[in-house]
C-alpha positions, -999 to 999 in steps of 0.1 A, spaced: 667 8 -209 641 -13 -191 620 6 -167 622 -2 -129 587 -9 -116 562 -34 -126 525 -26 -132 505 -29 -111 527 -33 -80 503 -49 -55 517 -43 -22 495 -69 -2 478 -94 -24 494 -94 -57 493 -128 -76 513 -140 -105 481 -135 -128 478 -98 -117 513 -89 -128 512 -76 -163 539 -85 -186 540 -49 -198 560 -25 -176 553 13 -173 578 41 -166 572 59 -136 589 94 -139 609 109 -112 598 144 -108 628 167 -102 608 199 -110 618 227 -83 627 202 -57 655 212 -34 673 190 -9 666 200 27 691 187 53 681 180 88 711 189 107 696 174 141 694 141 122 729 145 108 746 152 141 726 125 160 735 97 135 772 110 134 774 106 172 756 73 172 780 58 145 809 72 166 799 58 199 790 27 181 825 22 167 838 29 202 815 0 216 830 -23 189 864 -15 202 853 -20 239 840 -55 230 876 -67 221 894 -46 249 874 -44 279 839 -57 279 829 -91 292 820 -120 271 785 -121 285 779 -85 275 789 -91 239 767 -121 238 739 -99 254 744 -76 225 741 -103 198 710 -116 215 694 -83 215 703 -78 178 686 -109 171 652 -99 190 654 -65 174 657 -77 141 628 -101 145 608 -71 157 614 -54 122 614 -86 100 589 -109 114 566 -82 130 567 -48 111 576 -61 79 561 -96 72 534 -96 97 520 -60 95 532 -42 64 524 -73 41 498 -92 62 518 -125 49 505 -143 79 484 -138 110 494 -138 146 476 -145 180 479 -115 205 507 -132 225 530 -130 194 516 -96 184 526 -83 219 562 -100 217 570 -85 181 557 -52 193 582 -53 221 611 -66 197 600 -39 173 605 -12 199 638 -26 210 650 -21 174 637 17 176 629 22 137 596 40 145 563 27 157 549 -1 136 521 19 120 547 45 107 571 19 96 547 -2 78 531 31 62 566 40 46 571 4 35 538 2 17 546 34 0 580 21 -9 565 -13 -26 537 8 -42 559 35 -57 592 18 -59 621 39 -73 602 69 -77 603 99 -59 573 87 -39 595 61 -25 611 72 7 644 57 0 646 57 -38 676 37 -48 677 55 -79 693 84 -61 722 64 -52 736 40 -26 741 67 1 707 81 -2 688 47 -2 710 36 27 709 65 54 708 99 33 669 95 31 669 99 71 691 131 69 668 153 49 632 164 45 609 138 26 602 145 -8 567 160 -13 556 131 -32 565 106 -3 542 126 20 514 129 -7 513 94 -16 516 82 20 483 98 29 467 77 4 480 45 19 453 24 39 463 18 75 430 9 90 440 -28 95 470 -16 116 450 10 137 424 -19 143 449 -37 165 449 -22 200 485 -33 206 499 -12 177 476 17 190 489 15 224 526 13 209 522 43 187 505 65 218 533 57 243 562 52 219 582 81 233 579 63 268 585 27 256 614 33 233 641 47 255 633 21 281 631 -9 261 661 2 236 684 19 257 677 18 295 671 -18 300 698 -34 278 723 -12 295 711 -20 332 709 -57 327 747 -62 322 756 -38 349 734 -55 376 734 -92 364 771 -96 360 789 -62 371 796 -48 337 807 -10 336 783 15 326 805 25 295 809 -9 282 772 -18 287 761 14 272 783 17 241 781 -21 232 741 -14 233 747 14 209 768 -8 187 740 -34 187 714 -8 179 735 7 152 744 -27 137 707 -34 135 699 0 118 724 -7 92 715 -43 84 678 -30 79 693 0 57 712 -26 36 679 -40 23 670 -6 9 705 1 -5 727 -29 -15 697 -54 -21 683 -28 -45 715 -23 -64 736 -54 -63 726 -90 -73 708 -113 -95 673 -107 -107 659 -143 -112 622 -134 -110 618 -100 -125 647 -84 -143 626 -53 -148 628 -40 -112 657 -28 -92 654 -52 -62 680 -81 -63 689 -113 -47 716 -105 -22 729 -134 2 751 -113 23 723 -88 30 700 -118 38 724 -131 64 727 -99 80 690 -88 79 677 -124 90 663 -133 56 654 -102 40 681 -99 14 661 -123 -11 647 -90 -24 639 -96 -61 616 -124 -49 601 -104 -24 592 -75 -46 579 -99 -70 558 -118 -45 555 -95 -15 528 -116 2 549 -146 8 557 -150 45 591 -164 36 602 -134 15 621 -160 -4 615 -191 -27 630 -219 -7 632 -202 28 663 -219 39 668 -213 76 705 -207 72 700 -175 54 663 -167 65 663 -169 104 630 -149 104 613 -178 84 625 -203 111 610 -181 137 577 -178 121 576 -215 113 582 -221 150 554 -197 161 530 -217 138 540 -251 154 529 -238 187 499 -222 173 509 -185 176 512 -179 138 486 -191 113 474 -186 78 509 -185 65 508 -174 27 532 -186 1 537 -190 -35 531 -223 -54 560 -235 -74 540 -236 -107 534 -198 -101 570 -192 -95 581 -211 -127 557 -191 -148 570 -159 -134 606 -168 -138 602 -180 -173 584 -146 -184 603 -119 -166 634 -137 -151 671 -127 -160 681 -163 -164 699 -169 -133 673 -190 -115 687 -222 -103 675 -256 -118 642 -270 -102 654 -306 -107 659 -333 -131 650 -326 -166 648 -291 -164 651 -275 -198 685 -258 -187 700 -289 -176 729 -300 -198 728 -332 -218 762 -341 -205 750 -338 -168 721 -361 -174 743 -386 -194 771 -387 -165 745 -387 -135 745 -418 -113 712 -432 -108 710 -461 -84 681 -487 -75 668 -486 -111 637 -503 -118 639 -538 -133 631 -540 -168 
């Protein structure tokens, strides 16, 4: 059976030449490890999802349209705080941002309430470096439920803690905005994620507290699950056109829900590409559109991406054969297609 991790993994600056054709087996150590449930988290997440379902019910029965639109708007902002901020900017350093954008993304990230950026990026760097091993915080080889939410309902595997201590986070602590967020996170998070989103509908368009509060919980829970699907569904279901030896896969549904993060086989193959996908189509990668816009106004710069020739070499070497044709004359293009194609404005003989 093919192993599930390439060697080396190269979390931040992996290039095509650095990726060995050989793949090594990283064992999952199960010696004497016992799962330890965290009942506080189990109860909190059970309540959160129950309240979120009630918020979804209120959306269709009593809430004002503006409240629903407000929730959808916050879902987009919180999602960008994770995708454009914690993930692409800070975990992978796939582009750089001036301080106004860093401040904006930090606020968006706090709205998403998925831990401070420093902690989120640490776990994500560990995830890439030790993907699908016991050191992976949400190891997909332990099943869909564990990689989706179960990893948050139990104590971390000792390997996660041990390997996490070896991850360099000095670049994150050098950012005063991130240091400030982490230091005062327990003050900022309740205000930005729960209090303000509830107060705004109540005071601006006279929404009831129950509608405003529960619909905001639905917004928050939906954002959580969209992010979790990247760890679960996008590691278990889909094609692997770039590297068939790893678990991460291309999953369009996840990409739509997670603002472009579902093109996961590409992302784990080239984690330093700011688009996290080959083509970066805006329809399924809203985060790329956001970063491109910020680059146009000068707030984002040094956007890193992968040359087409490098992608071709990798697809031919380790892909599973599902990659789309690059264009006319590709070796996989059928002779019938070339024969029946309509070609206009032919050059005169």
